[in-house]
N, C-alpha and C positions, 0 to 999 in steps of 0.2 A: 503494498500498500504504500502510494506515496501520497506528496503535500503539493497544496494548492495555496497559495498566499495573496487575495484579492485584495484592491485596492478600490473602493468604492465612489463614487464622487465625494466624499464627505472626505478618506482618506488621500485622494487626490488636491481636493482642495489645499489639507493640510500640507503636501507632497509642492506646492505649488507656492506656498506661499514661505515654504522654508527653501525653496530653490528656486528664487524667481528669475537668476540669470540660465537655466537651462530651457524659457521658453516650452514647456510642457502645451502640445495645442490645448486649447480650452474644450473645443469640442469631443477631446478623449472623455468617457465618461467611468470606463472601469480598467485597469489594466489586472493581467493575472501572474503569477513569477510561481512558473513550476518548477518543481523540485525534484530531485530524484531521490533511489529507494538511500542516498548517501546525505540528503539533508542541500547539495550541491545543486548552483544554480541549472537549471536547464532549457529552460527555451521561455521567451517572454508573450503574453497575449493580450491585444490590449482590444475595446470596442470604441467607435466614436458615432454621434447624435450627427447622421448625413441628410440634409433636405427631411428634416421627422423621422430617418427608420438606421437604425440601430447598424451597422459594418463594421467587421473585421479592419483592424487595424495592422500594418506591415512593422514589426516593432523592428523586423531585421533591419531596416532606412535607419531606424536612430540613433541619433552621433552617441557614439562610445558614454561619453558624459552622465546621460540622460539612463540610457540603460544600468550602468553601474549604480547610478545614484537611487534607483530603482530598486535593484537586487539589495543593495548598502540601510536603504531607509525601510522596506515592505513590512519583515517581519516588527516593525514597532507600531505601522500604520495601519497595514494592511489584517484582514482576520485569516484565519488559517483552516482551512477544512484539507480531508481525503481525499485526494484523486486515484482513479484505475482508467491507465491508459485505453484507449478505445479498443478492443479484441483480447484483452489481457483479462477479464475477465471472463473471456471463453475458452484460454488455457487451463484458468485456474479452475473453474468448470469440471474440465477433464480433468484434473488430476482430482479433483474431491471422487468424482466419479470412480478413479483407479480408486484411490481409496474403499470408497463405500462397495465396490464389488464383489460381491461372494462367491469370489472363487473359487473356493471347496466343493463348492455345489455344483461346479462343472468340470468336465475330464480337464486332463493335464494338457494336451495339447491347445483343448478350445479357450483355456483358461489363458497358456501362453498368444494367441492368437489376437483374443482380447485385446490382452493387456498393450499388446505393441500395435497395435491398429489402434488403440486409444492414442498411444505415445504417438505413433505417425501426424493423428489427428492434431492433435496439439503443438506439435515441432511445423505443420506448413502454416497453422494461425504464425507462430512468432515467425518464422521465417519471412513469410510474406510483409509482416509488422517494420520488419531488419530492413527488409528490400525498400518498403514503401518511404521511408524513413531517412532511408540515406540518397535514392534518388531523388525525392522532396526536397531535400538540401543542395546536390548536385543540382536541382535547375532553379533556384532560391540564387545560388553565387552566381559570380560577376567575375570573380577568377579562373581563368581555363586553368590553371595547375592542380585548384583548388576541385573543381566540377570531374577534371581527369582521377584526380586522386577518389573524391567518393561516390564514379562510376563505377573504377576498379576495386571499391571496396566493398560495392553492391552486387558485383559479377565474382565475388569472393564469398558469398555469403553460402555455405554448404549444402547440399542440395537433400542430404537426411541427414539425420539425428546421429546412425550411425556413423556419419563421417566430419563432426564436429570435433573438433580435438581443444588443448589449450591453447593452440597457438589460433582457434579460432575466436576466443575469447575476446579481441583487441574491438573483431569490426560489432560485436555484438555489447561492447559496453560502449559504442559509441554510436549505437539507434538506442541505450536502454532498453537493451530488450533480456540482456545474460542473465537478471535475474529468472526470468521464464526457462529459458533454454538448462542455467543450469540445472535444475529442480528437474526439468523433462529427462535429462543427460542422468542427473544419479539417479534416476525411478531406471531408466532405461537400461545402467552400467551395475543394477544389481542383481546377486544369484536369481536363475530360474526358479529355483530351488522355494526362494520366499514366497512367490503364487500359484504352488501347487502341494 
């Protein structure tokens, strides 16, 4: 479970009063700071009011001074709540199914097949999330070298859970999906006898 710190209108008003030199646009009504499972900043997301409608703000275009100030001030000004990245709840649901599965009532070969099918399904979701995050970052960056690096990273995501190695860890860490993959991999590497 991760944490998001939300700066609402009131918190942003306080932020603007304390940092007038940053000139944070008045039409921005909410900023969310997403933290990874280690509490490190993961990304910023914002909303603005434009022509009476709320729309997403591209926080990646903000000057670094604004982003750093928000990261520094968010814990004091904002409200923290738990969040689960899109798709991740499906992986945890699959792992819960694996825990709850009455394997003792199923013949050994069938139990192993069910187990591996669930793990494969969970990895397909985690792999797609990893791939999507890396490709999304590649399309947003204007730096050709960084775009190439991210595209190569996306291309290096192992195709199956059996292909995941310790050397694969950095690519999952960059996409903030390692915690899911690590649990799936641990379960995959457990001795077969555990389930029969």
